[in-house]
VOBA-698469 format. One record per atom (N, C-alpha, C): residue number from 1; residue in one letter; atom name; x, y, z. Coordinates in Angstrom, 2 decimals. Each point is the difference from the previous one (the first is absolute). Last residue first. Layout:
N
REC  pos  code  site        X        Y        Z
REC  NUM     a    CA        X        Y        Z
...
END
This chain:
198
REC  pos  code  site        X        Y        Z
REC  198     k     N    18.83     5.39   -10.77
REC  198     k    CA     0.34     0.04     1.43
REC  198     k     C    -0.47     1.27     0.65
REC  197     v     N    -0.63    -3.41    -4.49
REC  197     v    CA    -0.47     1.31     0.47
REC  197     v     C     0.22     0.03     1.51
REC  196     l     N     2.39    -2.87    -4.26
REC  196     l    CA    -0.56    -0.04     1.35
REC  196     l     C    -0.39     1.41     0.40
REC  195     q     N     0.34    -2.24    -5.13
REC  195     q    CA     0.49     0.98     0.97
REC  195     q     C    -0.66    -0.20     1.35
REC  194     q     N     1.12    -3.66    -4.06
REC  194     q    CA    -1.09     0.69     0.68
REC  194     q     C     0.57     0.93     1.07
REC  193     n     N     2.44    -3.19    -2.81
REC  193     n    CA    -0.03     1.40    -0.43
REC  193     n     C    -1.08     0.82     0.69
REC  192     d     N     0.52    -4.72     0.79
REC  192     d    CA     1.30     0.62     0.32
REC  192     d     C     0.01     1.48    -0.31
REC  191     l     N    -3.77    -2.55    -1.31
REC  191     l    CA     0.03     0.22     1.46
REC  191     l     C     1.31     0.67     0.43
REC  190     q     N    -0.42    -1.30    -4.49
REC  190     q    CA    -0.95     1.08     0.27
REC  190     q     C     0.00     0.35     1.49
REC  189     l     N     2.46    -3.72    -1.25
REC  189     l    CA     0.68     1.21    -0.45
REC  189     l     C    -0.90     1.21     0.24
REC  188     l     N    -1.83    -4.18     0.83
REC  188     l    CA     1.02     0.29     1.01
REC  188     l     C     0.76     1.27    -0.35
REC  187     y     N    -3.11    -1.59    -3.11
REC  187     y    CA    -0.69     0.54     1.18
REC  187     y     C     0.99     0.34     1.11
REC  186     a     N     1.69    -2.10    -3.87
REC  186     a    CA    -0.47     1.35    -0.36
REC  186     a     C    -0.71     0.65     1.20
REC  185     e     N     1.33    -4.49     0.40
REC  185     e    CA     1.17     0.89     0.03
REC  185     e     C    -0.39     1.44    -0.33
REC  184     i     N    -3.29    -3.31    -0.38
REC  184     i    CA     0.34     0.21     1.42
REC  184     i     C     1.17     0.95     0.11
REC  183     e     N    -1.17    -1.36    -4.29
REC  183     e    CA    -1.00     0.93     0.54
REC  183     e     C     0.26     0.30     1.48
REC  182     e     N     2.72    -3.23    -2.10
REC  182     e    CA     0.28     1.33    -0.57
REC  182     e     C    -0.98     1.05     0.54
REC  181     p     N    -0.61    -4.59     1.14
REC  181     p    CA     1.15     0.58     0.71
REC  181     p     C     0.33     1.41    -0.51
REC  180     t     N    -5.03    -1.32    -0.62
REC  180     t    CA     1.26    -0.62    -0.44
REC  180     t     C     1.13     0.59     0.83
REC  179     e     N    -5.25    -0.33     1.73
REC  179     e    CA     1.06     0.80    -0.63
REC  179     e     C     1.20    -0.86    -0.41
REC  178     s     N    -5.01    -0.40     1.65
REC  178     s    CA     0.89    -1.05    -0.54
REC  178     s     C     1.13     0.66    -0.77
REC  177     g     N    -3.05     1.81     4.44
REC  177     g    CA    -0.18    -0.26    -1.42
REC  177     g     C     0.89    -1.16    -0.43
REC  176     y     N     0.22     3.83     4.05
REC  176     y    CA    -0.95    -1.08    -0.20
REC  176     y     C    -0.23    -0.15    -1.50
REC  175     l     N     3.72     2.47     3.86
REC  175     l    CA    -0.49    -0.30    -1.35
REC  175     l     C    -1.07    -1.08     0.06
REC  174     i     N     3.08     3.86     3.08
REC  174     i    CA    -1.00    -1.05     0.10
REC  174     i     C    -0.58    -0.19    -1.40
REC  173     l     N     4.63     2.43     2.48
REC  173     l    CA    -0.81    -0.26    -1.18
REC  173     l     C    -0.96    -1.14     0.30
REC  172     i     N     3.58     3.83     2.58
REC  172     i    CA    -0.89    -1.15     0.14
REC  172     i     C    -0.90    -0.11    -1.23
REC  171     r     N     4.75     2.47     2.25
REC  171     r    CA    -0.82    -0.06    -1.21
REC  171     r     C    -0.81    -1.29     0.04
REC  170     d     N     2.89     3.56     3.74
REC  170     d    CA    -0.40    -1.32    -0.50
REC  170     d     C    -0.85     0.16    -1.26
REC  169     d     N     1.99     3.57     2.97
REC  169     d    CA     0.30    -0.20    -1.42
REC  169     d     C    -0.28    -1.41    -0.52
REC  168     e     N     0.13     0.34     5.21
REC  168     e    CA     0.14     1.17    -0.87
REC  168     e     C     0.44    -0.42    -1.40
REC  167     m     N    -2.60    -3.67     2.58
REC  167     m    CA     1.15     0.80     0.38
REC  167     m     C     0.13     1.12    -1.03
REC  166     i     N    -4.27    -3.57     1.81
REC  166     i    CA     0.77     0.75    -0.99
REC  166     i     C     1.18     0.71     0.65
REC  165     e     N    -2.28    -4.67     1.45
REC  165     e    CA     0.05     1.39     0.46
REC  165     e     C     0.86     0.78    -0.98
REC  164     y     N    -2.98    -4.91    -0.34
REC  164     y    CA     1.19     0.81    -0.32
REC  164     y     C    -0.18     1.43     0.52
REC  163     d     N    -3.15    -3.84     0.04
REC  163     d    CA     0.79     0.21     1.21
REC  163     d     C     1.22     0.89    -0.24
REC  162     r     N    -3.04    -1.11    -3.64
REC  162     r    CA    -0.81     0.51     1.12
REC  162     r     C     0.83     0.30     1.25
REC  161     i     N     1.10    -1.89    -4.59
REC  161     i    CA     0.54     1.29     0.47
REC  161     i     C    -0.69     0.50     1.25
REC  160     d     N     1.35    -4.91    -2.99
REC  160     d    CA    -1.02     0.76     0.72
REC  160     d     C     0.62     1.31     0.47
REC  159     s     N     2.49    -3.09    -2.70
REC  159     s    CA    -1.28    -0.72    -0.02
REC  159     s     C    -1.13     0.79     0.65
REC  158     v     N     4.33     2.05    -2.84
REC  158     v    CA    -0.28    -0.57     1.31
REC  158     v     C    -1.38    -0.65    -0.03
REC  157     q     N     4.23     2.17    -3.50
REC  157     q    CA    -1.33    -0.57     0.16
REC  157     q     C    -0.11    -0.66     1.37
REC  156     e     N     3.15     4.28    -1.44
REC  156     e    CA     0.04    -1.40     0.39
REC  156     e     C    -1.43    -0.52     0.17
REC  155     r     N     1.13     4.64    -0.99
REC  155     r    CA     0.28    -0.86    -1.16
REC  155     r     C     0.07    -1.48     0.33
REC  154     n     N    -1.31     3.27     3.32
REC  154     n    CA     1.33     0.39    -0.49
REC  154     n     C     0.51    -1.00    -1.04
REC  153     i     N    -4.05    -1.90     1.53
REC  153     i    CA     0.52     1.04     0.87
REC  153     i     C     1.43     0.26    -0.44
REC  152     f     N    -4.81    -2.50    -2.04
REC  152     f    CA     1.43     0.28    -0.12
REC  152     f     C     0.35     1.12     0.98
REC  151     f     N    -4.23    -3.91    -1.34
REC  151     f    CA     0.50     1.12     0.80
REC  151     f     C     1.50     0.14    -0.21
REC  150     k     N    -4.84    -2.39    -2.47
REC  150     k    CA     1.44    -0.01     0.28
REC  150     k     C     0.38     1.27     0.76
REC  149     l     N    -4.32    -3.41    -1.92
REC  149     l    CA     0.27     1.20     0.80
REC  149     l     C     1.47    -0.09     0.42
REC  148     k     N    -2.42    -2.39    -4.49
REC  148     k    CA     0.67    -0.09     1.30
REC  148     k     C     0.10     1.39     0.64
REC  147     y     N    -2.90    -3.22    -4.08
REC  147     y    CA     0.51     1.29     0.47
REC  147     y     C     0.56    -0.14     1.41
REC  146     d     N    -1.72    -3.85    -2.44
REC  146     d    CA     0.32     0.93    -1.08
REC  146     d     C     0.70     1.28     0.46
REC  145     e     N    -1.54    -3.60     2.99
REC  145     e    CA     0.86    -0.63    -1.02
REC  145     e     C     0.47     0.99    -1.07
REC  144     n     N    -1.14     2.36     4.49
REC  144     n    CA    -0.63    -1.22    -0.53
REC  144     n     C     0.93    -0.58    -1.06
REC  143     s     N    -0.55     4.31     4.07
REC  143     s    CA     0.84    -0.87    -0.82
REC  143     s     C    -0.77    -1.25    -0.40
REC  142     c     N    -2.69     4.55     0.99
REC  142     c    CA     0.69    -1.08     0.71
REC  142     c     C     0.81    -0.84    -0.97
REC  141     f     N    -3.08     4.66     0.70
REC  141     f    CA     0.98    -0.46    -0.97
REC  141     f     C     0.89    -1.00     0.73
REC  140     q     N    -5.23     2.58     0.76
REC  140     q    CA     1.18    -0.76     0.40
REC  140     q     C     0.88    -0.38    -1.19
REC  139     k     N    -4.09     3.73     1.96
REC  139     k    CA     0.54    -0.66    -1.20
REC  139     k     C     1.35    -0.64     0.34
REC  138     g     N    -2.72     2.76     3.11
REC  138     g    CA    -0.11    -1.44     0.00
REC  138     g     C     0.55    -0.73    -1.21
REC  137     e     N     0.05     4.82     1.56
REC  137     e    CA    -1.38    -0.36    -0.37
REC  137     e     C    -0.18    -1.51    -0.17
REC  136     p     N     4.34     1.88     1.08
REC  136     p    CA    -0.96     0.31     1.06
REC  136     p     C    -1.44    -0.40    -0.34
REC  135     f     N     3.90    -2.84    -2.33
REC  135     f    CA    -0.37     1.41     0.03
REC  135     f     C    -1.03     0.26     1.10
REC  134     v     N     3.81    -3.94    -0.25
REC  134     v    CA    -1.45     0.22    -0.02
REC  134     v     C    -0.29     1.49     0.15
REC  133     y     N     3.94    -4.03    -1.16
REC  133     y    CA    -0.08     1.45     0.16
REC  133     y     C    -1.48     0.33    -0.18
REC  132     c     N     2.84    -4.95     1.16
REC  132     c    CA    -1.07     0.88    -0.53
REC  132     c     C     0.23     1.47     0.32
REC  131     q     N     3.03    -3.78     1.28
REC  131     q    CA    -0.69    -0.51    -1.18
REC  131     q     C    -0.95     1.00    -0.66
REC  130     d     N     2.64     0.63     4.15
REC  130     d    CA     0.98    -0.48    -0.98
REC  130     d     C    -0.64    -0.52    -1.28
REC  129     d     N    -2.64     3.77     2.53
REC  129     d    CA     0.75    -1.11     0.58
REC  129     d     C     0.95    -0.51    -1.08
REC  128     l     N    -3.82     4.28     1.04
REC  128     l    CA     1.26    -0.42    -0.60
REC  128     l     C     0.56    -1.18     0.77
REC  127     g     N    -4.44     3.85    -0.68
REC  127     g    CA     0.40    -1.32     0.47
REC  127     g     C     1.26    -0.44    -0.72
REC  126     i     N    -1.85     5.02     1.17
REC  126     i    CA     0.41    -0.87    -1.10
REC  126     i     C     0.45    -1.33     0.61
REC  125     s     N    -1.33     4.26     2.23
REC  125     s    CA    -1.09    -0.96    -0.27
REC  125     s     C     0.28    -0.84    -1.23
REC  124     l     N     2.91     3.23     2.34
REC  124     l    CA    -0.57     0.41    -1.28
REC  124     l     C    -1.19    -0.88    -0.41
REC  123     t     N     2.59    -0.86     3.92
REC  123     t    CA    -0.61     1.33     0.19
REC  123     t     C    -0.66     0.50    -1.27
REC  122     e     N     2.37    -4.10    -0.20
REC  122     e    CA    -1.17    -0.15     0.88
REC  122     e     C    -0.71     1.35     0.18
REC  121     f     N     4.11    -0.12    -2.26
REC  121     f    CA    -1.10    -0.47    -0.85
REC  121     f     C    -1.28    -0.21     0.80
REC  120     l     N     3.87     1.29     2.42
REC  120     l    CA    -0.35     1.03    -0.99
REC  120     l     C    -1.20    -0.44    -0.82
REC  119     y     N     1.88    -3.12     2.97
REC  119     y    CA    -0.82     1.00     0.69
REC  119     y     C    -0.42     1.11    -0.96
REC  118     g     N     2.97    -3.27    -1.59
REC  118     g    CA    -1.31    -0.60     0.23
REC  118     g     C    -0.95     0.99     0.66
REC  117     l     N     4.59     1.06    -0.57
REC  117     l    CA    -0.84     0.26    -1.17
REC  117     l     C    -1.39    -0.62     0.13
REC  116     n     N     2.65     1.33     4.56
REC  116     n    CA     0.28    -0.75    -1.21
REC  116     n     C    -0.99     0.32    -1.13
REC  115     v     N     2.43     2.07     4.85
REC  115     v    CA    -1.22     0.05    -0.82
REC  115     v     C     0.30    -0.68    -1.34
REC  114     g     N     3.17     0.96     3.77
REC  114     g    CA    -0.88    -1.13     0.24
REC  114     g     C    -1.27    -0.04    -0.82
REC  113     t     N     2.31     4.74     1.01
REC  113     t    CA     0.62    -1.30    -0.14
REC  113     t     C    -1.06    -1.09     0.21
REC  112     a     N    -1.39     4.84    -1.95
REC  112     a    CA     0.33    -0.69     1.25
REC  112     a     C     0.67    -1.32    -0.30
REC  111     h     N    -1.80     3.06    -3.38
REC  111     h    CA     0.33     0.93     1.08
REC  111     h     C     0.30    -0.66     1.33
REC  110     k     N    -0.25    -0.55    -5.87
REC  110     k    CA    -0.11    -0.75     1.25
REC  110     k     C     0.53     0.87     1.13
REC  109     h     N    -1.90     0.36    -5.43
REC  109     h    CA     0.63     0.72     1.11
REC  109     h     C    -0.24    -0.81     1.27
REC  108     i     N     0.00    -0.88    -5.71
REC  108     i    CA    -0.48    -0.39     1.32
REC  108     i     C     0.79     0.80     1.03
REC  107     t     N    -1.10     0.96    -5.39
REC  107     t    CA     0.98     0.02     1.08
REC  107     t     C    -0.69    -0.35     1.32
REC  106     s     N    -2.40     0.37    -4.18
REC  106     s    CA     1.11    -0.89    -0.29
REC  106     s     C     1.05    -0.05     1.10
REC  105     g     N    -4.16     2.83    -0.79
REC  105     g    CA    -0.36    -1.39     0.22
REC  105     g     C     1.12    -0.97    -0.26
REC  104     d     N    -1.34     5.48     1.42
REC  104     d    CA     0.97    -0.85    -0.69
REC  104     d     C    -0.37    -1.44     0.32
REC  103     r     N    -2.08     3.98     1.87
REC  103     r    CA    -0.56    -0.42    -1.28
REC  103     r     C     0.98    -0.78    -0.85
REC  102     g     N     0.89     1.27     4.60
REC  102     g    CA     0.22     1.07    -0.97
REC  102     g     C    -0.48    -0.33    -1.40
REC  101     e     N     1.05    -4.24     3.06
REC  101     e    CA    -0.43     1.35     0.35
REC  101     e     C     0.24     0.97    -1.16
REC  100     f     N    -0.25    -5.60     2.12
REC  100     f    CA     0.30     0.85    -1.15
REC  100     f     C    -0.50     1.39     0.36
REC   99     h     N     1.58    -3.67     3.88
REC   99     h    CA    -1.04     0.48    -0.92
REC   99     h     C     0.59     0.58    -1.28
REC   98     i     N     0.66    -1.83     5.62
REC   98     i    CA     0.51    -0.30    -1.35
REC   98     i     C    -1.10     0.36    -1.00
REC   97     w     N    -0.40     1.28     4.64
REC   97     w    CA     1.22    -0.79     0.07
REC   97     w     C     0.61    -0.29    -1.36
REC   96     s     N    -4.25     2.26     0.90
REC   96     s    CA     1.13     0.89     0.28
REC   96     s     C     1.32    -0.75    -0.05
REC   95     s     N    -4.46    -1.25    -2.95
REC   95     s    CA     0.62    -0.28     1.30
REC   95     s     C     1.17     0.97     0.18
REC   94     k     N    -2.63     0.31    -3.81
REC   94     k    CA    -0.97    -0.82     0.73
REC   94     k     C     0.53    -0.38     1.38
REC   93     i     N     1.47     3.10    -4.20
REC   93     i    CA     0.11     0.13     1.46
REC   93     i     C    -1.12    -0.72     0.74
REC   92     q     N    -0.90    -0.38    -5.00
REC   92     q    CA     0.92     0.96     0.58
REC   92     q     C    -0.14     0.08     1.52
REC   91     f     N    -2.62    -2.51    -3.48
REC   91     f    CA     1.20    -0.69     0.44
REC   91     f     C     1.01     0.93     0.68
REC   90     a     N    -4.27     1.43    -1.87
REC   90     a    CA    -0.36    -1.24     0.69
REC   90     a     C     1.21    -0.74     0.56
REC   89     p     N     0.27     4.01    -2.81
REC   89     p    CA    -0.22     0.24     1.43
REC   89     p     C    -0.34    -1.27     0.78
REC   88     s     N     2.98    -0.56    -4.43
REC   88     s    CA    -1.35     0.51     0.29
REC   88     s     C    -0.17     0.17     1.50
REC   87     s     N     3.97    -1.91    -2.12
REC   87     s    CA    -0.01     1.46     0.17
REC   87     s     C    -1.39     0.57     0.30
REC   86     f     N     1.92    -4.61    -1.06
REC   86     f    CA    -0.31     0.28     1.40
REC   86     f     C    -0.11     1.51     0.25
REC   85     e     N    -0.34    -3.75    -4.49
REC   85     e    CA     0.31     1.32     0.54
REC   85     e     C    -0.43     0.15     1.46
REC   84     f     N     1.57    -4.05    -3.70
REC   84     f    CA    -1.01     0.29     1.02
REC   84     f     C     0.43     1.28     0.70
REC   83     t     N     1.16    -1.80    -5.15
REC   83     t    CA     0.49     0.48     1.28
REC   83     t     C    -1.17     0.29     0.93
REC   82     d     N     0.33    -3.74    -4.12
REC   82     d    CA    -0.54     1.31     0.38
REC   82     d     C     0.51     0.39     1.39
REC   81     g     N     1.00    -4.28    -2.10
REC   81     g    CA     0.70     1.09    -0.67
REC   81     g     C    -0.52     1.39     0.33
REC   80     f     N    -1.77    -4.00     2.07
REC   80     f    CA    -0.11    -0.20    -1.45
REC   80     f     C     0.60     1.18    -0.78
REC   79     i     N     0.37     1.35     4.47
REC   79     i    CA    -0.98    -1.07    -0.15
REC   79     i     C    -0.28    -0.15    -1.50
REC   78     k     N     3.88     2.41     3.48
REC   78     k    CA    -0.46    -0.22    -1.38
REC   78     k     C    -0.93    -1.21    -0.02
REC   77     v     N     2.58     3.80     3.55
REC   77     v    CA    -0.90    -1.16    -0.08
REC   77     v     C    -0.52    -0.07    -1.42
REC   76     l     N     4.18     2.48     3.09
REC   76     l    CA    -0.64    -0.11    -1.31
REC   76     l     C    -0.82    -1.28     0.00
REC   75     l     N     2.93     3.58     3.61
REC   75     l    CA    -0.86    -1.15    -0.22
REC   75     l     C    -0.61     0.08    -1.39
REC   74     a     N     4.33     2.13     3.40
REC   74     a    CA    -0.80     0.09    -1.22
REC   74     a     C    -0.80    -1.29    -0.15
REC   73     a     N     1.79     2.47     4.69
REC   73     a    CA     0.23    -1.08    -0.96
REC   73     a     C    -0.91     0.21    -1.20
REC   72     h     N     2.09     2.44     5.00
REC   72     h    CA    -0.77     0.11    -1.24
REC   72     h     C     0.36    -1.15    -0.92
REC   71     s     N     0.21     1.56     5.73
REC   71     s    CA     0.57    -0.63    -1.20
REC   71     s     C    -0.94     0.16    -1.17
REC   70     h     N     0.92     1.43     5.35
REC   70     h    CA    -0.67     0.61    -1.16
REC   70     h     C     0.70    -0.52    -1.25
REC   69     e     N    -0.61    -1.03     5.82
REC   69     e    CA     0.66    -0.23    -1.29
REC   69     e     C    -0.76     0.79    -1.06
REC   68     s     N    -1.25     0.39     4.47
REC   68     s    CA     1.21    -0.77     0.30
REC   68     s     C     0.77    -0.35    -1.27
REC   67     g     N    -4.37     2.31     0.38
REC   67     g    CA     1.19     0.83    -0.13
REC   67     g     C     1.29    -0.75     0.30
REC   66     l     N    -4.29    -1.90     2.21
REC   66     l    CA    -0.04     0.82    -1.21
REC   66     l     C     1.21     0.91    -0.02
REC   65     a     N     0.60    -4.52     2.64
REC   65     a    CA    -0.67     1.29     0.14
REC   65     a     C    -0.03     0.73    -1.33
REC   64     g     N     0.32    -5.20    -0.51
REC   64     g    CA     0.65     0.94     0.88
REC   64     g     C    -0.80     1.28     0.09
REC   63     a     N    -2.13    -4.97    -1.02
REC   63     a    CA     0.55     1.22    -0.60
REC   63     a     C     0.68     0.84     1.07
REC   62     n     N    -2.52    -4.35     0.41
REC   62     n    CA     1.47     0.01     0.01
REC   62     n     C     0.62     1.25    -0.63
REC   61     e     N    -4.99    -0.65    -1.31
REC   61     e    CA     0.64    -0.78     1.05
REC   61     e     C     1.51     0.04    -0.20
REC   60     p     N    -2.81     4.12    -1.88
REC   60     p    CA     0.22    -1.42    -0.27
REC   60     p     C     0.68    -0.68     1.18
REC   59     g     N    -3.22     4.32     0.79
REC   59     g    CA     1.29    -0.36    -0.57
REC   59     g     C     0.13    -1.49    -0.24
REC   58     g     N    -3.74     2.38     2.12
REC   58     g    CA     0.00     0.09    -1.45
REC   58     g     C     1.30    -0.42    -0.65
REC   57     p     N     0.15     1.65     5.07
REC   57     p    CA    -1.17    -0.49    -0.72
REC   57     p     C     0.13     0.18    -1.50
REC   56     a     N     4.31    -0.83     3.12
REC   56     a    CA    -0.89     1.11    -0.34
REC   56     a     C    -1.18    -0.52    -0.81
REC   55     t     N     3.94    -2.42     1.70
REC   55     t    CA    -1.33    -0.27     0.54
REC   55     t     C    -0.98     1.12    -0.32
REC   54     e     N     4.67     0.10    -1.19
REC   54     e    CA    -0.64    -1.07    -0.75
REC   54     e     C    -1.39    -0.33     0.52
REC   53     t     N     1.36     4.85     1.04
REC   53     t    CA     0.84    -1.18    -0.06
REC   53     t     C    -0.73    -1.07    -0.79
REC   52     m     N    -0.04     5.77     0.97
REC   52     m    CA    -0.64    -1.23    -0.48
REC   52     m     C     1.01    -1.13    -0.03
REC   51     n     N     0.26     4.87     1.43
REC   51     n    CA     0.53    -1.15     0.72
REC   51     n     C    -0.65    -1.31    -0.42
REC   50     l     N    -1.19     4.31    -1.83
REC   50     l    CA     1.46     0.04     0.02
REC   50     l     C     0.61    -1.22     0.67
REC   49     f     N    -4.75     0.48    -0.13
REC   49     f    CA     0.53    -0.11    -1.36
REC   49     f     C     1.52    -0.06     0.01
REC   48     l     N    -2.24     0.75     4.10
REC   48     l    CA    -0.19    -1.37    -0.47
REC   48     l     C     0.60    -0.19    -1.39
REC   47     f     N     0.05     4.37     1.75
REC   47     f    CA     0.88    -0.87     0.78
REC   47     f     C    -0.10    -1.44    -0.48
REC   46     a     N    -2.98     3.08    -1.83
REC   46     a    CA     1.36     0.23    -0.52
REC   46     a     C     1.00    -0.90     0.73
REC   45     a     N    -4.41    -0.01     1.58
REC   45     a    CA     0.06    -0.65    -1.31
REC   45     a     C     1.40     0.15    -0.60
REC   44     y     N    -0.83     2.25     4.01
REC   44     y    CA     0.02    -1.44     0.23
REC   44     y     C     0.12    -0.75    -1.32
REC   43     g     N    -0.54     4.67    -0.20
REC   43     g    CA     1.30    -0.35     0.59
REC   43     g     C     0.15    -1.49     0.21
REC   42     v     N    -4.17     1.65    -1.44
REC   42     v    CA     1.00     0.12    -1.07
REC   42     v     C     1.39    -0.38     0.52
REC   41     i     N    -3.45     0.14     3.19
REC   41     i    CA    -0.25    -1.08    -0.96
REC   41     i     C     1.05     0.01    -1.12
REC   40     v     N     0.07     3.53     3.14
REC   40     v    CA     0.40    -1.26     0.65
REC   40     v     C    -0.15    -1.16    -0.98
REC   39     a     N    -1.51     4.22    -1.40
REC   39     a    CA     1.46    -0.02     0.08
REC   39     a     C     0.50    -1.30     0.61
REC   38     i     N    -4.64     0.75    -0.10
REC   38     i    CA     0.51    -0.25    -1.36
REC   38     i     C     1.52    -0.09     0.03
REC   37     a     N    -2.09     1.23     3.99
REC   37     a    CA    -0.28    -1.40    -0.30
REC   37     a     C     0.54    -0.37    -1.38
REC   36     g     N     0.26     4.51     1.26
REC   36     g    CA     0.91    -0.81     0.81
REC   36     g     C    -0.18    -1.48    -0.29
REC   35     l     N    -2.98     3.02    -1.98
REC   35     l    CA     1.32     0.10    -0.62
REC   35     l     C     1.03    -0.83     0.76
REC   34     v     N    -4.28     0.28     1.88
REC   34     v    CA    -0.06    -0.74    -1.27
REC   34     v     C     1.36     0.02    -0.68
REC   33     a     N    -0.45     2.56     3.92
REC   33     a    CA    -0.08    -1.42     0.31
REC   33     a     C     0.00    -0.84    -1.28
REC   32     v     N    -0.17     4.68    -0.41
REC   32     v    CA     1.32    -0.40     0.48
REC   32     v     C     0.01    -1.50     0.30
REC   31     a     N    -4.12     1.90    -1.22
REC   31     a    CA     0.92     0.00    -1.14
REC   31     a     C     1.39    -0.46     0.42
REC   30     i     N    -3.21     0.57     3.39
REC   30     i    CA    -0.35    -1.15    -0.85
REC   30     i     C     0.96    -0.10    -1.18
REC   29     l     N     0.44     3.76     2.78
REC   29     l    CA     0.43    -1.21     0.69
REC   29     l     C    -0.30    -1.25    -0.81
REC   28     t     N    -1.58     4.10    -1.65
REC   28     t    CA     1.46    -0.03    -0.06
REC   28     t     C     0.53    -1.27     0.66
REC   27     q     N    -4.61     0.88     0.29
REC   27     q    CA     0.37    -0.39    -1.37
REC   27     q     C     1.52    -0.10    -0.15
REC   26     k     N    -1.63     1.60     4.13
REC   26     k    CA    -0.39    -1.41    -0.18
REC   26     k     C     0.41    -0.49    -1.39
REC   25     r     N     0.55     4.57     0.96
REC   25     r    CA     0.98    -0.78     0.76
REC   25     r     C    -0.27    -1.50    -0.19
REC   24     k     N    -3.13     2.97    -1.81
REC   24     k    CA     1.25     0.08    -0.75
REC   24     k     C     1.09    -0.85     0.66
REC   23     e     N    -4.10     0.46     2.24
REC   23     e    CA    -0.17    -0.81    -1.21
REC   23     e     C     1.29    -0.04    -0.83
REC   22     a     N    -0.15     2.82     3.79
REC   22     a    CA     0.02    -1.40     0.42
REC   22     a     C    -0.13    -0.92    -1.22
REC   21     s     N    -0.37     4.61    -0.74
REC   21     s    CA     1.37    -0.32     0.40
REC   21     s     C     0.11    -1.48     0.40
REC   20     h     N    -4.27     1.68    -0.99
REC   20     h    CA     0.81    -0.01    -1.22
REC   20     h     C     1.44    -0.41     0.33
REC   19     k     N    -2.95     0.64     3.62
REC   19     k    CA    -0.38    -1.18    -0.78
REC   19     k     C     0.89    -0.15    -1.23
REC   18     t     N     0.58     3.89     2.53
REC   18     t    CA     0.44    -1.16     0.77
REC   18     t     C    -0.30    -1.29    -0.77
REC   17     a     N    -1.58     4.01    -1.80
REC   17     a    CA     1.46    -0.04    -0.09
REC   17     a     C     0.55    -1.23     0.73
REC   16     y     N    -4.62     0.82     0.33
REC   16     y    CA     0.35    -0.37    -1.37
REC   16     y     C     1.51    -0.14    -0.14
REC   15     n     N    -1.61     1.57     4.11
REC   15     n    CA    -0.36    -1.41    -0.18
REC   15     n     C     0.38    -0.48    -1.40
REC   14     e     N     0.54     4.54     0.91
REC   14     e    CA     0.98    -0.78     0.77
REC   14     e     C    -0.28    -1.49    -0.15
REC   13     r     N    -3.07     2.92    -1.96
REC   13     r    CA     1.29     0.07    -0.70
REC   13     r     C     1.05    -0.84     0.71
REC   12     k     N    -4.17     0.44     2.10
REC   12     k    CA    -0.13    -0.82    -1.21
REC   12     k     C     1.32    -0.02    -0.77
REC   11     v     N    -0.25     2.83     3.71
REC   11     v    CA     0.02    -1.39     0.44
REC   11     v     C    -0.09    -0.93    -1.20
REC   10     e     N    -0.45     4.55    -0.83
REC   10     e    CA     1.37    -0.29     0.40
REC   10     e     C     0.14    -1.46     0.43
REC    9     r     N    -4.31     1.61    -1.00
REC    9     r    CA     0.80    -0.11    -1.22
REC    9     r     C     1.44    -0.35     0.32
REC    8     e     N    -2.85     0.84     3.62
REC    8     e    CA    -0.38    -1.26    -0.65
REC    8     e     C     0.80    -0.22    -1.28
REC    7     r     N     0.51     4.13     2.23
REC    7     r    CA     0.62    -1.07     0.78
REC    7     r     C    -0.31    -1.36    -0.63
REC    6     r     N    -2.08     3.75    -1.82
REC    6     r    CA     1.43     0.05    -0.27
REC    6     r     C     0.71    -1.15     0.71
REC    5     e     N    -4.53     0.59     0.88
REC    5     e    CA     0.20    -0.51    -1.36
REC    5     e     C     1.48    -0.04    -0.36
REC    4     k     N    -1.15     1.94     4.13
REC    4     k    CA    -0.30    -1.43     0.02
REC    4     k     C     0.22    -0.62    -1.38
REC    3     r     N     0.43     4.67     0.52
REC    3     r    CA     1.11    -0.71     0.60
REC    3     r     C    -0.23    -1.51    -0.05
REC    2     g     N    -3.39     2.78    -1.61
REC    2     g    CA     1.14     0.07    -0.88
REC    2     g     C     1.19    -0.77     0.56
REC    1     m     N    -4.05     0.60     2.51
REC    1     m    CA    -0.04    -1.02    -1.00
REC    1     m     C     1.22    -0.01    -0.90
END
């Protein structure tokens, strides 16, 4: 009996070792397969990111590849003399192509050619045309007999800014109200002195 019991224990040990070894090998193979799949997905995503073109998902129509340009412009929006702030998280990095970043609400960062200001405001859920400036919650400021929406690019008044593509060191002013020429000049001077965060 002693031999038989010893032999049964040896067989049990061998079976346990074999099962344990097979289970360990199975878990290792699963881990390698999962890591391999993750590596393939990350590699593919990196490839797509590095080779994004104007047809990349989420990008504006007619935009160049991300990284095809990196321009900065100062923006100042005054509604009845109050500055509209873009530094809150609600307005930060809403698009990779053009945005505000780093909790700064005065410097526009453009990361591709072919991206205009209309697209920036669209990503911020701000309605903008040549007559109205509409806040995300729906409050509208439209030109009428008493108050006007005005746009200035590098001190020159323009009728609309939606199709404008910023260039390095541009200065853009959006005004709504009934400002005097002296008040407009003061806002333009404020914009000229505004630091660009690059």
